[in-house]
C-alpha positions, 0 to 999 in steps of 0.5 A: 613661316607657318607650319599649321593646320591645314583644312582639306580642300579650303575648309574655310573657303568652303565655310565662306562659300556657304555663307555666299550661298546663304547670303545671296538666298536670303531674301532680305537681311536678317533683323539685328537681335531678337529672341530667334537669331544672334545678331548679324553685326559680331556684336552682341543682340541682347544688350545685357549680356557679354560685349566686346572688351574696352578698346585700347591703343596697342601696349596699353594693356593695364587699361584694357585688363582693368576694364575687362577683369570686371563683374558686368560687361563692358560695352564698346565698338571693337575688341582689342588684341593686346600684347601685354600681360594683365595687370589687375588688383587681384590677389598673385596667383602662384607661378601655375595660376588658380587651382579650380574646384570641378563643378558637381557631375550632375547639373544643368550646364552651357554650351557655347557656339561660335558664330564666325560669319557676318551677315555679308557673304564671307565676312567674318564675325565675332559672335559667340552664342550660349546655349543651354544643356538640362540635366537630362541632356536635352540642349536648348536655345534660351529665349532671348537669345544670349550672345557676347563677342571675342574674336573669330573662331573656326577650328578649334573647340572652346575650352573650360577650367573644371569649374566650367566658370572660364572659357578660352578659344583660340581664334583665327588670328592667333590670339585667345578669347577668353570669358566668363560664364556663371552657372546662371547669368550673363557671360562677362568677357575678360579678353576679347583677344589675348596676345603673348608672343605666340600663335594660339593653333589650340588649347589644352587645359591643366586637369586643375584649370590653373593654366593653359597650354598653347601650341604654336604652329611657328617653326623653332626660330619663329617662337613655335612650340608649347606655351604655358599660361596660368589663369588667375583666380579672376580668370584672367590670363597671365604670362606666357612661357615657352615649355617645349621649343619646337615646330609645326605643334598642332595638337596636344593631348594630356595622359590620364595617368599622368598629366604632367606628360603628353603626346604632341603632334609636331615636326620637331620637340626640343631636340628631337631627331628628323622625321617624327610627327609625334613626341612623348613630353614632360610638361614639368620639365619641359624636356621631351621623352621619346619621339615615333614617326606615326605616318612615316614619311614627314607629311602629316599635318596634324589636326588632332590627338586623343589618347585613350582612357587607359592611357596605352594608346594615341590616335592622330589625324592628318589632314594635310591637304597638300602631301599626305593627308586623309589617314589616321595613325596611332603610338603605343604609350607603354611600355615604350613610346612607339608606332603601333598598327597601320595607317588607316585611310579616312577622308579629311579627318579633322575631329577625333574623340575617344569614349569615355568609357575606353571602347570606340571613338569617333572621326570627324570627315569634314569639307566635301566629305561630310561624315562621322565615322566610327572607331574600334579600341581594342588595346589588346591588338597591339597591331591594330589597336584602332579600327575603322569599323563604318560610318555613324547611323544618321537619325537626323541626316548626314552632317554637313561640315562637321569640324569640332567635338566637345565631350562630358566626362562625367556624371549621368551625362558621360559620353554625351559628345557635342558636335558642330556642324554648318548651321547645328549642333549634333548630340552624339552618345558613347554608351558603355557597351561601345554603340556610337548613337545619333542622339539630337540635332539643334539647328540654328533658325534663320537662315543668314550667314550668322547662324553657321556654326564655327567650334563648339564647347560644354562645360565638363 
């Protein structure tokens, strides 16, 4: 039994319907490759950039990873999922992996998006595309386009190590896609589909990039809970360890002041009492500190969790399309872990972000509502720390199926936020004064199913 994130009114089906409409509207199939569109068959459109890792029979993980852990991309016909940990000639890392030096706060960055549909209506694809972000904050598609293949990614943002070199993404088969993305040059696939006894619903990186936490929404007896996987110095993944056994673990956010502690959204965590949906956990010790019933009825399937930069409150989004759902709730983190304030009604909330300035937030309302709402944050008001103040003022039209968020939290671009939506990437800006601005929108040309954007991630 899986108790994982649901998309209200069939989010994935709606994406597939959009794909079908785009496919029906196309007069003829788009040409593979070229500088104006990504490939249509789920493979790299530019032969010089990263492609799939070598296909290997199940269980032959060493051969697959020896091919993947090279500096040059390895061309093949299909990605491979391996249940075995990586075996390479790289130096043996400590149990917690390889800490990384953060990249400069001000520099050009790269943004990675997925294209989860193929040319045939509703068919899944494995294509990812690399966009360029200037130091001044201008997003563009390079020419020729830069693409590579992992697995199908629809729901969770791409996350990066602090140096911006290693990217990871949770994929729809429960695997983790991992790639190397240098400051310049082509991406290299390290794991097209890494599996290790878990089902990856969501990922959270440790601040030093030495390991990744994996949320598995399975029930406890089927291996659900929070796992930790070391990230080796070459970017490959090590063996997964179950830290927090539990059920329905769908989202987690680390505490800013102590990232060994986290707010975990789950129906059960270690020895938690019945009815809790939010848990304060100690990841270093593998223990539960406290639990709360943020939504109060046990029906929540949490799509996102965000902790305010001051570490005083967290907010959770419930996108359960069967019972409950379409609501936000908050918990206080200090001095006690407890429900804070009432329920905030908002349709089909899928993504959350709180401004790095600690004075505002946004919630993505996906599916048929297609909205972005603004949150205020007032930590002095413990009875209602968060409030919905209205809808974003759109400068580039209303969003279409906004689902994932990725934000820059340092440097001159602090507060710059990217939202993946249908066939575009929208750029928002959190201001120091608490204003959220619709700054830019980069549309993906072509009009075919393969231009649909699934997930997004920006280098830190």
